[in-house]
C-alpha positions as CSV (number, residue, x, y, z in Angstrom):
1,M,0.1,0.0,-0.3
2,F,1.1,3.2,-1.0
3,I,0.1,6.3,0.8
4,E,0.8,9.8,-0.6
5,T,1.3,12.8,1.7
6,E,0.6,16.4,0.6
7,A,1.3,19.6,2.3
8,T,-1.5,22.3,3.1
9,P,-1.8,25.9,3.5
10,N,-1.9,25.5,7.2
11,P,1.6,24.3,8.2
12,A,0.6,22.3,11.3
13,T,-1.6,20.1,9.0
14,L,-0.7,17.2,6.5
15,K,-2.9,15.6,4.0
16,F,-2.3,11.6,3.8
17,L,-4.0,10.1,0.4
18,P,-4.4,6.3,1.1
19,G,-5.4,5.8,-2.6
20,R,-8.4,4.3,-1.8
21,D,-12.0,5.5,-0.2
22,V,-11.5,7.0,3.2
23,M,-15.4,8.5,3.7
24,G,-16.4,8.0,0.3
25,E,-20.2,9.6,-0.2
26,R,-20.8,9.4,3.5
27,G,-19.7,13.0,3.8
28,T,-16.7,13.7,6.4
29,A,-15.7,13.3,9.8
30,D,-13.8,15.6,12.1
31,F,-12.2,14.7,15.7
32,T,-10.2,17.2,17.8
33,S,-9.7,15.1,20.6
34,T,-9.1,11.2,21.7
35,E,-12.2,11.3,23.7
36,E,-14.3,12.8,20.6
37,A,-12.6,9.7,18.6
38,A,-13.7,7.0,21.5
39,G,-15.8,4.6,20.4
40,R,-16.5,6.4,17.0
41,S,-13.5,5.8,14.9
42,P,-10.6,2.9,15.0
43,L,-8.5,5.1,12.9
44,A,-8.9,8.5,14.7
45,E,-8.2,6.7,18.2
46,R,-5.2,5.0,16.2
47,L,-3.6,8.4,15.5
48,F,-4.6,10.3,18.7
49,G,-2.7,7.4,20.4
50,L,0.4,8.6,18.7
51,G,0.6,11.5,21.2
52,D,1.5,14.4,19.0
53,V,-1.9,14.7,17.1
54,A,-4.1,17.5,17.7
55,R,-6.9,16.9,14.9
56,V,-7.9,14.2,12.7
57,F,-10.1,14.8,9.9
58,F,-11.6,12.4,6.9
59,G,-12.4,13.3,3.7
60,A,-13.9,11.4,0.7
61,D,-10.3,10.0,-0.1
62,F,-8.2,11.7,2.3
63,V,-7.2,11.8,6.0
64,T,-6.0,15.1,7.3
65,V,-3.8,15.4,10.4
66,T,-3.2,18.1,12.6
67,K,-0.1,17.9,14.6
68,S,0.3,19.7,18.3
69,L,2.4,22.7,18.2
70,D,5.5,21.3,19.5
71,A,5.3,18.3,17.4
72,D,7.8,17.6,14.5
73,W,6.7,16.4,11.0
74,Q,10.1,14.8,10.6
75,M,9.4,12.3,13.7
76,L,5.4,12.5,13.3
77,R,4.9,11.8,9.6
78,P,6.2,8.2,9.5
79,Q,4.3,7.4,12.6
80,V,1.2,8.7,11.0
81,L,2.0,6.7,7.8
82,G,2.5,3.3,9.8
83,A,-1.0,3.8,11.8
84,I,-2.7,4.5,8.4
85,M,-1.3,1.7,6.8
86,E,-1.9,-0.8,9.6
87,H,-5.3,0.3,10.2
88,Y,-6.2,-0.6,6.3
89,L,-4.0,-3.6,6.4
90,A,-6.2,-5.1,9.3
91,G,-9.3,-4.3,7.6
92,M,-10.6,-1.9,10.2
93,P,-13.4,0.6,9.6
94,I,-12.8,4.2,9.6
95,L,-16.3,4.9,11.7
96,E,-18.2,2.8,13.9
97,G,-22.1,3.5,14.0
98,A,-23.3,6.8,13.0
99,A,-21.5,7.4,9.1
100,A,-20.8,11.1,9.3
101,E,-21.4,13.9,12.0
102,E,-24.8,15.4,11.9
103,H,-24.9,19.3,11.6
104,A,-27.5,21.4,13.2
105,E,-28.6,24.2,10.7
106,D,-30.1,27.3,11.9
107,F,-32.2,29.2,9.4
108,E,-36.0,30.5,8.8
109,A,-38.2,28.2,6.8
110,A,-38.8,31.2,4.4
111,D,-35.1,31.3,3.6
112,Q,-35.4,27.7,2.3
113,E,-34.5,28.7,-1.5
114,I,-31.9,31.0,-0.5
115,V,-30.3,28.5,1.6
116,A,-30.3,26.0,-1.3
117,Q,-28.3,28.5,-3.4
118,I,-26.3,29.0,-1.0
119,K,-25.6,25.3,-0.3
120,E,-24.9,24.5,-4.3
121,L,-22.5,27.2,-4.6
122,L,-20.6,25.9,-1.7
123,D,-20.8,22.1,-2.8
124,T,-20.0,23.2,-6.3
125,R,-17.3,26.1,-6.3
126,V,-16.1,26.0,-2.5
127,R,-15.9,22.6,-1.3
128,P,-13.8,20.9,-4.1
129,A,-11.1,23.8,-3.4
130,V,-11.3,23.3,0.1
131,A,-11.0,19.5,0.1
132,S,-7.9,19.8,-2.6
133,D,-6.4,21.5,0.8
134,G,-7.2,18.7,3.1
135,G,-10.4,20.5,4.7
136,D,-13.8,20.9,4.3
137,I,-16.4,23.7,5.0
138,V,-20.0,23.2,6.4
139,F,-22.9,25.2,6.0
140,R,-24.5,26.0,9.7
141,G,-26.8,28.6,9.1
142,F,-28.1,31.9,7.6
143,R,-30.0,34.5,9.4
144,D,-30.4,38.1,9.0
145,G,-28.3,37.8,5.9
146,I,-25.2,36.2,7.6
147,V,-24.0,33.0,6.2
148,R,-22.4,30.8,9.3
149,L,-19.9,28.3,8.3
150,R,-17.3,26.0,9.7
151,M,-14.0,25.2,8.7
152,Q,-12.8,21.3,9.3
153,G,-9.5,19.7,8.7
154,A,-6.6,21.7,7.6
155,C,-8.8,24.8,7.2
156,S,-9.3,24.9,10.9
157,G,-7.0,27.2,12.5
158,C,-5.2,27.6,9.1
159,P,-3.8,31.5,9.2
160,S,-5.4,31.9,5.7
161,S,-8.8,30.3,6.4
162,R,-10.5,33.6,7.6
163,A,-9.2,35.6,4.7
164,T,-10.2,32.8,2.4
165,L,-13.8,33.2,4.3
166,K,-14.0,37.0,3.7
167,H,-12.3,37.6,0.5
168,G,-13.2,34.6,-1.6
169,V,-16.3,32.8,0.0
170,E,-18.1,35.9,1.1
171,N,-17.3,38.0,-2.2
172,M,-18.8,34.9,-4.4
173,L,-22.0,34.5,-2.0
174,R,-22.7,38.0,-2.1
175,H,-22.2,38.3,-6.0
176,Y,-24.6,35.1,-6.8
177,V,-27.1,35.5,-3.7
178,P,-28.0,39.3,-3.1
179,E,-29.5,38.5,0.3
180,V,-26.0,37.6,1.9
181,V,-24.6,40.5,3.4
182,A,-21.6,38.7,5.3
183,V,-19.9,35.3,6.2
184,E,-19.0,34.4,9.7
185,Q,-16.9,31.3,10.8
186,V,-18.3,29.5,13.7
187,E,-16.4,26.9,15.9
188,A,-19.3,24.3,16.6
């Protein structure tokens, strides 16, 4: 098994491509602690068990790992590669139980058509670019012209993510959906 590694815009995060489905069409999964992964993802538990892992994110065909601040990729990268390889060779599932995270969305029923436009733009124009950087962007709500989005994976905590949201995503949404006045990043 050959696993490719790619850098991301976030220097604390690397993207690992195992050459097979990770989440496939089931969506994404984001884990920020051992406790969060416990009983839900054997692979995330294995990665957190390495000790210097701060976040694990699963995309369609990639695993994004964020290291702790004091960790060194030269030491951690081979350990992560080994853990991913062992997991796949053992034939274990990525997730146990629920397939993907459930996301509560906050918007008025009268805004359903606007929300559908926003989600389509995010799915077709934004998410593919964000996924190529090892992350995801999740719609969380729309109220009073403000779109609330959550950055995941490599994009969570990335120095350029706020600029991407304000200058890229916000400008695009405002151009195509006049009802949008701003975009805000939310953490949960």
